[in-house]
C-alpha positions in Angstrom: 0.0 0.0 0.0 1.3 3.4 -0.9 1.6 6.3 1.6 -1.3 8.1 -0.1 -3.5 5.0 0.2 -2.6 4.6 3.9 -3.6 8.2 4.6 -6.8 8.0 2.5 -7.9 4.7 4.1 -7.2 5.9 7.6 -9.0 9.3 7.1 -12.0 8.3 5.0 -12.4 4.7 3.8 -11.8 3.1 7.2 -12.7 6.1 9.4 -12.7 5.0 13.0 -16.0 6.6 13.9 -18.2 6.2 10.9 -16.9 2.9 9.6 -15.6 1.1 12.8 -17.8 2.9 15.4 -14.9 3.5 17.7 -14.2 6.6 19.9 -17.7 7.8 20.0 -17.8 8.8 23.7 -15.7 11.9 23.1 -17.6 12.5 19.9 -20.7 12.8 22.0 -19.1 14.7 24.9 -17.0 17.6 23.5 -18.9 18.5 20.3 -21.1 21.3 21.6 -18.6 23.9 20.4 -16.4 23.8 17.3 -13.3 25.2 19.1 -13.5 22.4 21.8 -13.8 19.8 19.0 -10.8 21.2 17.1 -8.6 21.3 20.2 -9.7 17.7 21.1 -9.1 16.6 17.5 -5.6 18.2 17.4 -4.8 16.4 20.7 -5.8 13.1 19.3 -3.9 13.7 16.1 -0.7 14.4 18.0 -1.2 11.5 20.4 -2.1 9.0 17.6 0.8 10.1 15.3 3.5 10.1 18.0 2.2 6.9 19.7 2.0 5.0 16.4 5.5 6.2 15.4 7.0 5.2 18.8 5.2 1.8 18.9 6.3 1.0 15.4 9.9 2.1 16.2 10.2 -0.4 19.1 8.0 -3.2 17.6 10.8 -5.6 16.9 12.1 -5.4 20.5 8.8 -5.5 22.3 8.0 -8.9 23.9 4.5 -10.1 23.0 3.6 -10.7 26.7 4.0 -7.0 27.6 3.1 -5.4 24.3 -0.4 -4.1 25.3 0.9 -2.7 28.6 3.7 -0.9 26.8 1.3 0.5 24.2 -0.9 2.0 27.0 2.2 3.5 28.7 3.3 5.1 25.5 -0.1 6.5 24.7 -0.5 7.7 28.3 2.8 9.6 28.0 1.7 11.6 25.0 -1.7 12.3 26.5 0.0 13.7 29.6 2.0 16.0 27.3 -1.2 17.2 25.6 -2.9 17.7 29.0 0.0 19.7 30.4 0.3 21.8 27.3 -3.5 22.7 27.4 -3.4 23.5 31.1 -0.3 25.7 30.6 -1.3 27.5 27.4 -5.1 27.2 27.1 -6.5 26.9 30.7 -10.0 28.0 29.7 -10.3 25.3 27.0 -8.7 22.8 29.3 -11.3 23.5 31.9 -14.1 23.1 29.3 -12.8 19.8 28.0 -12.4 18.6 31.6 -11.5 14.9 32.0 -12.0 14.1 28.4 -8.4 15.0 27.4 -7.1 12.5 30.0 -9.6 10.0 28.7 -7.9 10.0 25.3 -5.8 7.2 26.9 -8.8 4.9 26.9 -10.0 5.9 23.4 -10.5 2.6 21.5 -9.1 4.3 18.3 -5.6 4.7 19.8 -5.3 1.1 21.1 -6.9 -0.2 17.9 -4.4 1.6 15.6 -1.5 0.7 17.8 -2.4 -3.0 17.8 -3.7 -3.3 14.2 -1.2 -1.1 12.4 1.7 0.4 14.3 2.8 -2.9 15.8 3.1 -4.5 12.3 4.2 -1.7 10.0 7.2 0.6 9.3 7.7 3.9 11.2 6.8 6.3 8.5 3.7 4.3 7.4 2.6 4.2 11.1 3.1 7.9 11.4 1.0 8.6 8.3 -1.7 6.2 9.6 -1.8 8.0 12.9 -2.1 11.4 11.3 -4.8 10.1 8.9 -6.8 8.4 11.6 -6.6 11.5 13.8 -7.7 13.8 10.9 -10.6 11.5 10.2 -11.7 11.6 13.8 -11.3 15.4 13.9 -13.4 15.8 10.8 -16.3 13.8 12.4 -16.1 15.9 15.6 -16.1 19.1 13.6 -19.1 18.0 11.5 -21.1 17.2 14.6 -20.1 20.4 16.4 -20.9 22.5 13.4 -24.5 21.4 13.5 -24.7 21.6 17.3 -23.1 25.0 17.7 -24.9 26.5 14.8 -28.3 25.5 16.0 -27.6 25.5 19.7 -25.8 28.9 19.9 -26.4 30.4 16.5 -22.6 30.7 16.0 -19.6 29.0 14.3 -16.3 29.0 16.2 -17.8 31.6 18.6 -18.7 34.0 15.8 -22.5 34.8 15.7 -24.0 33.7 12.4 -27.7 34.2 13.0 -29.1 37.5 14.1 -31.4 38.4 17.0 -34.3 36.7 15.2 -32.8 33.3 15.9 -33.9 31.3 18.9 -31.3 28.9 20.1 -32.3 25.3 20.3 -31.4 24.2 23.8 -31.6 20.5 22.8 -28.6 21.0 20.6 -26.4 21.8 23.6 -27.3 18.6 25.3 -25.6 15.2 24.7 -28.6 13.5 23.1 -28.4 15.8 20.0 -24.8 14.6 19.4 -26.0 11.0 19.6 -28.7 11.6 16.9 -26.4 13.7 14.7 -23.7 11.0 14.9 -26.2 8.3 14.1 -27.5 10.2 11.0 -23.9 10.8 9.9 -23.0 7.1 10.2 -26.2 6.2 8.4 -25.6 8.6 5.5 -21.9 7.7 5.0 -22.5 3.9 5.2 -25.6 4.0 2.9 -23.5 6.0 0.3 -20.5 3.7 0.8 -22.4 0.5 0.3 -24.3 2.0 -2.6 -21.1 2.9 -4.4 -19.5 -0.5 -3.5 -22.5 -2.4 -4.9 
């Protein structure tokens, strides 16, 4: 597989959320504002890329019996870096994201890519896969948060789009709206994907 195919598969064709239904907890939790979704997405991109690269780099020297524990340790190390960076440089956003940054460690996407790809492939390929998977995850978060912020607050990235005539939909700020938007996104993408494949 070429580098371009690895990236395209990770980002779109085998997207972790809409194709594999992984990592949806954070997709439901942090998508009420686009800025929160973007920051969370960037944190996941960084963690995925660096963890995949590190795991691939040491894959030939990692005993099978401790591989999973080592992968969790590596992922946790990069998540701690993201968490410290946010607390030091973006304290307000760090507060809004709350425990969800720390919970990147338990995100199924990271462990899934570490085990399925990084532990079996070359360093550069694993880095590209991590970046692609992270971008795919971020795109889904941004799509969900675009709908939620637009209808829930009448804004996009904090900038007011609708005028005074607009009445904010309070349901869009609540978690159930994210669930339904995500469900519709998965349904649309998978219906289109299977239609094209058939």
